[in-house]
C-alpha positions in Angstrom: 0.0 0.0 0.0 2.8 2.4 0.8 4.4 2.1 -2.6 1.4 3.0 -4.7 1.8 5.7 -7.2 -0.5 8.8 -6.7 -1.8 11.5 -9.1 -2.8 15.0 -8.0 -6.0 16.3 -9.6 -7.3 19.8 -9.6 -10.7 20.8 -10.9 -10.0 23.9 -13.0 -13.4 24.4 -14.7 -16.9 24.4 -13.2 -19.3 21.5 -13.8 -22.5 23.5 -14.0 -23.2 23.1 -17.7 -21.6 19.7 -18.2 -23.3 16.3 -18.8 -24.7 14.6 -15.7 -22.4 11.6 -16.1 -19.4 13.9 -16.3 -20.5 15.6 -13.0 -20.9 12.1 -11.4 -17.4 11.2 -12.6 -15.9 14.4 -11.1 -17.7 13.6 -7.8 -16.4 10.0 -8.0 -12.9 11.3 -8.2 -13.5 13.2 -4.9 -13.6 16.7 -6.4 -16.2 19.0 -5.0 -15.7 22.6 -6.2 -13.6 24.6 -8.6 -9.9 24.7 -7.7 -10.4 21.8 -5.2 -7.5 19.3 -5.4 -7.2 15.7 -4.3 -4.6 12.9 -4.6 -5.8 9.6 -6.0 -4.1 6.3 -6.5 -3.0 5.6 -10.1 -5.1 2.7 -11.3 -6.5 1.9 -14.8 -10.0 2.7 -13.4 -8.9 6.1 -12.2 -7.1 6.8 -15.5 -10.3 6.1 -17.4 -12.2 8.5 -15.2 -9.5 11.2 -15.8 -9.6 10.7 -19.5 -13.4 11.1 -19.5 -13.4 14.5 -17.8 -9.8 15.6 -18.7 -11.1 18.8 -20.1 -12.1 19.9 -16.6 -9.0 18.8 -14.8 -5.3 19.7 -14.3 -3.3 16.5 -13.7 0.1 16.4 -12.0 2.3 13.6 -10.5 2.1 13.6 -6.7 
């Protein structure tokens, strides 16, 4: 568990006028409001979620 690679995500655009499934994906990643940032574990599932809503996020290595 300690050696897991992490990714830092920041929500840089609002989700008010996006599709409902994109809003759900952003919430699933743990992001709540604009400029909120979280660290998530780098898994294929997480990478898929990031690619789906990548236009709303800023992604950096943690």
